[in-house]
C-alpha positions in Angstrom: 81.8 -40.4 80.4 83.6 -43.7 79.8 87.3 -43.3 79.2 89.6 -45.5 77.0 90.1 -48.0 79.8 86.3 -48.4 80.5 86.3 -46.2 83.7 83.3 -44.0 84.3 84.7 -40.6 84.9 82.0 -38.8 87.0 84.0 -37.0 89.7 85.7 -33.6 89.6 87.9 -32.3 92.3 88.4 -28.5 92.2 91.3 -26.8 94.0 89.9 -23.3 94.5 93.1 -21.9 96.0 96.8 -22.8 96.5 96.8 -20.9 99.8 96.6 -22.6 103.2 96.5 -21.5 106.8 98.7 -24.4 107.9 102.2 -25.6 107.1 102.0 -29.4 107.5 105.5 -30.9 107.6 104.9 -33.4 104.8 103.3 -30.8 102.5 105.3 -27.6 102.6 108.3 -25.8 104.2 107.7 -23.6 107.3 107.8 -20.4 105.3 105.2 -21.8 102.9 105.5 -21.7 99.1 105.4 -18.9 96.5 101.7 -18.1 96.0 100.1 -17.8 92.6 99.1 -14.2 91.9 95.4 -13.7 92.3 94.8 -12.8 88.6 96.1 -16.2 87.6 93.6 -18.0 89.8 90.2 -18.8 88.3 87.3 -16.8 89.6 84.4 -18.5 91.3 82.3 -17.8 88.2 85.0 -19.5 86.0 85.0 -22.6 88.3 81.2 -22.7 88.0 81.4 -22.6 84.2 83.8 -25.5 84.2 81.4 -27.5 86.5 78.5 -26.8 84.1 80.4 -27.9 81.1 81.7 -31.0 82.9 78.2 -32.0 84.0 77.2 -32.1 80.3 79.6 -35.0 79.7 78.9 -37.0 82.8 80.4 -35.4 85.9 78.0 -35.9 88.8 80.2 -35.4 91.9 82.2 -32.3 92.8 84.7 -32.0 95.7 86.0 -28.6 96.7 89.6 -28.7 97.8 92.7 -26.4 98.1 95.1 -25.5 99.6 92.6 -24.8 102.3 89.4 -24.0 100.4 87.8 -22.1 103.3 90.4 -19.4 103.1 89.0 -18.5 99.6 86.9 -15.3 99.8 83.2 -15.8 99.1 83.6 -19.6 98.7 80.0 -20.2 99.8 78.9 -18.6 96.6 80.5 -21.4 94.6 78.6 -24.0 96.5 75.4 -22.2 95.7 76.3 -22.1 92.1 77.1 -25.8 91.9 74.0 -26.8 93.9 71.8 -25.0 91.3 73.0 -27.4 88.6 70.4 -30.3 88.6 73.0 -32.7 87.1 75.3 -32.5 90.1 74.1 -34.9 92.8 76.9 -34.7 95.4 79.0 -31.7 96.6 81.7 -32.3 99.2 84.7 -30.6 100.7 88.1 -31.5 102.0 89.3 -29.1 104.7 91.8 -28.9 107.5 88.8 -27.8 109.7 90.4 -24.7 111.2 87.6 -22.5 109.9 84.9 -25.0 109.4 82.8 -24.7 112.5 81.9 -21.1 112.0 81.0 -21.6 108.3 79.4 -25.0 108.5 75.7 -24.0 108.7 76.1 -21.6 105.8 77.9 -24.3 103.8 75.2 -26.8 104.3 72.5 -24.3 103.4 74.4 -23.5 100.2 74.5 -27.1 99.1 77.3 -29.0 100.9 76.4 -32.7 101.4 79.4 -34.1 103.3 82.9 -33.2 104.5 86.3 -34.8 104.9 88.7 -33.4 107.5 92.5 -33.7 107.2 93.6 -34.6 110.7 96.8 -36.4 111.4 96.9 -36.4 115.2 94.4 -36.5 118.1 97.1 -35.1 120.4 97.0 -31.3 120.6 100.7 -30.9 120.9 101.5 -33.4 118.1 98.9 -31.8 116.0 100.6 -28.4 116.4 104.0 -29.9 115.6 102.7 -31.5 112.4 100.7 -28.5 111.2 103.1 -25.9 112.7 100.3 -23.4 113.0 97.1 -25.2 113.9 95.0 -25.6 117.1 93.5 -29.1 117.5 90.5 -27.6 119.4 89.4 -25.6 116.3 89.3 -28.8 114.1 87.6 -30.8 116.8 84.9 -28.2 117.1 84.4 -28.4 113.3 84.2 -32.2 113.4 81.5 -32.1 116.0 79.6 -29.4 114.1 79.6 -31.6 111.0 78.1 -34.4 113.0 75.5 -32.1 114.5 74.5 -30.8 111.1 74.2 -34.4 109.7 76.9 -33.9 107.0 77.4 -37.6 106.9 79.5 -39.5 106.2 82.1 -37.4 108.1 85.5 -38.6 107.3 88.9 -38.0 108.8 91.9 -38.3 106.5 95.0 -39.4 108.3 98.3 -39.3 106.4 100.4 -42.1 108.0 103.9 -41.0 108.8 106.4 -43.2 110.6 107.8 -41.5 113.7 105.2 -38.8 113.5 101.8 -40.3 114.2 102.3 -44.0 114.1 101.7 -44.3 117.8 98.1 -42.9 117.4 96.6 -45.4 114.9 94.9 -47.3 117.7 93.5 -44.1 119.1 92.0 -43.2 115.7 90.5 -46.7 115.5 88.9 -46.4 118.9 87.4 -43.1 117.8 85.6 -44.9 115.0 84.1 -47.1 117.7 82.9 -44.3 119.8 81.7 -41.8 117.2 80.1 -41.9 113.7 83.4 -41.1 112.0 85.1 -42.8 109.1 88.8 -42.9 109.6 90.9 -43.2 106.5 94.6 -44.0 106.7 96.4 -42.6 103.7 99.8 -43.8 102.6 102.4 -41.1 102.4 103.0 -40.1 98.8 106.4 -38.7 97.6 105.0 -35.3 96.5 106.4 -31.8 97.3 108.0 -31.3 100.6 107.8 -34.9 101.6 109.5 -36.2 98.5 113.1 -36.5 99.9 112.1 -38.4 103.0 108.9 -40.2 102.0 110.6 -43.6 101.6 112.1 -43.6 105.1 108.8 -42.5 106.7 106.5 -44.6 104.7 104.0 -47.0 106.4 102.0 -49.3 104.3 98.3 -49.8 104.8 99.0 -53.5 105.3 101.3 -52.7 108.3 98.7 -50.5 109.8 95.9 -53.0 109.3 98.1 -55.8 110.9 98.8 -53.7 114.0 95.1 -52.8 114.4 94.0 -56.5 114.1 96.6 -57.4 116.8 95.0 -54.7 119.0 91.3 -55.2 118.2 91.0 -58.6 116.6 89.2 -59.3 113.3 87.6 -56.4 111.5 84.5 -56.8 109.4 84.8 -55.6 105.8 82.4 -52.8 105.0 81.0 -53.0 101.5 80.1 -49.3 100.9 80.5 -45.9 102.5 79.0 -43.0 100.6 81.7 -41.4 98.4 84.1 -44.2 99.3 86.3 -43.7 96.3 89.5 -45.7 96.5 89.3 -46.5 100.2 88.8 -50.1 101.5 86.7 -50.0 104.6 86.4 -52.1 107.7 84.4 -51.9 110.9 85.3 -52.8 114.5 82.7 -54.9 116.3 79.9 -52.6 117.4 81.6 -49.5 116.0 79.6 -46.4 115.0 82.1 -45.6 112.2 84.6 -47.3 110.0 88.3 -47.6 109.3 89.5 -47.2 105.7 92.8 -47.6 103.9 93.9 -45.6 100.8 96.8 -47.5 99.2 98.1 -45.1 96.6 101.6 -46.6 96.9 101.4 -50.2 98.0 98.4 -51.2 95.9 97.3 -48.6 93.4 93.6 -48.3 92.5 94.1 -46.7 89.1 91.8 -49.3 87.5 88.8 -47.8 89.3 89.8 -44.1 89.3 86.8 -42.0 88.3 88.2 -38.5 88.8 89.6 -35.4 87.2 91.4 -32.6 89.1 91.2 -28.9 88.3 94.0 -26.8 89.7 93.4 -23.3 91.1 95.0 -21.8 88.0 92.7 -23.6 85.6 94.7 -26.7 84.6 92.8 -29.9 84.3 94.8 -33.0 85.4 93.5 -36.4 84.4 95.8 -38.0 87.0 97.2 -36.5 90.2 100.5 -38.2 89.7 101.1 -37.4 86.1 102.5 -34.1 84.9 100.1 -33.8 81.9 97.7 -30.9 82.2 95.0 -29.3 79.9 94.7 -25.6 80.0 91.1 -24.4 80.6 92.0 -21.0 81.9 93.0 -19.6 78.5 89.9 -20.7 76.6 87.7 -19.6 79.5 89.1 -16.1 79.3 89.0 -16.1 75.5 85.3 -16.6 75.5 84.9 -20.3 75.1 81.3 -21.4 75.4 79.9 -24.3 77.4 80.2 -26.8 74.5 83.8 -25.8 73.7 84.7 -26.3 77.4 83.0 -29.7 77.4 85.0 -30.7 74.3 88.2 -29.8 76.1 87.2 -31.9 79.1 86.4 -34.8 76.9 89.9 -34.5 75.3 91.4 -34.7 78.8 89.4 -37.8 79.7 90.5 -39.5 76.6 94.1 -39.0 77.5 93.7 -40.1 81.2 96.5 -42.7 81.7 95.8 -46.3 82.6 97.8 -45.9 85.8 100.2 -43.6 87.6 104.0 -44.4 87.7 105.1 -43.2 91.1 108.0 -45.6 90.9 109.6 -43.5 88.1 109.9 -40.5 90.4 108.1 -37.1 90.8 109.3 -34.5 88.3 106.7 -31.8 89.2 108.2 -29.8 92.0 104.9 -28.2 93.1 103.6 -29.3 96.5 100.2 -30.9 97.0 98.4 -27.6 97.8 99.4 -26.3 94.4 98.1 -29.2 92.4 94.8 -29.8 94.3 95.8 -33.1 95.9 
């Protein structure tokens, strides 16, 4: 569906849970956050009904997120449900990778096409410090399993944080040369736990790109990587993978944004960084049919803002795991 700013909205991100098995320093406090009661979270069947309705008005790509989506009980059933919809041509997942290796084969069989791993450090101790609970070896096993199962493109999402992982950017770049991995450096956004200190720890994509060029020389622009979304990609000479940059702060990409986000408790967000939400849970549980749900999604698309306004401050106090970022 084309929105009021001539963008083709064809991508739905679904947060299936606000729960996570890690406590990353830029996302939430060590004790975690107050969890939404189970009865307020949409059932897998309800998520499936939203996908069906969304497909009727042009949604063709679905990404499953969280929290950590793989902690959701029976999550593979949702992949099967979505894969049975002939209008959906791409199903992906963003995961921290802790549980992925043991579930990967079943996920692929159920319909998973590709996977993004959130991985902010290649150093096991630094990884543990950042995530507070994670073991790097578990994630690395998952990454290799994704490559083995041909779930390409396999992407690594690296949130760039000054003083935390800025000494590892060249290591990630070398990894793209050695393995068929697509490294995406993501600018730190002032959301949730990171809001008070995001400015002081912020590193722009341009600064990262400059440092990598100083180390490796010119990088060739890569025109297209499947599911590339807002990232701009480059390739080191002879590299098997690519290096991408997501510039949510320094150079917003709102003009090409093609996505909607559904929170775990059934709120449809036309923009990640805008507080406006459209309640789908209530009509779902009041018996709304497929057409009625589609009409509500159309309403949300028509009110998708032209761009975000991060410079005006973040008033929603929820963390990223609670809004499906």
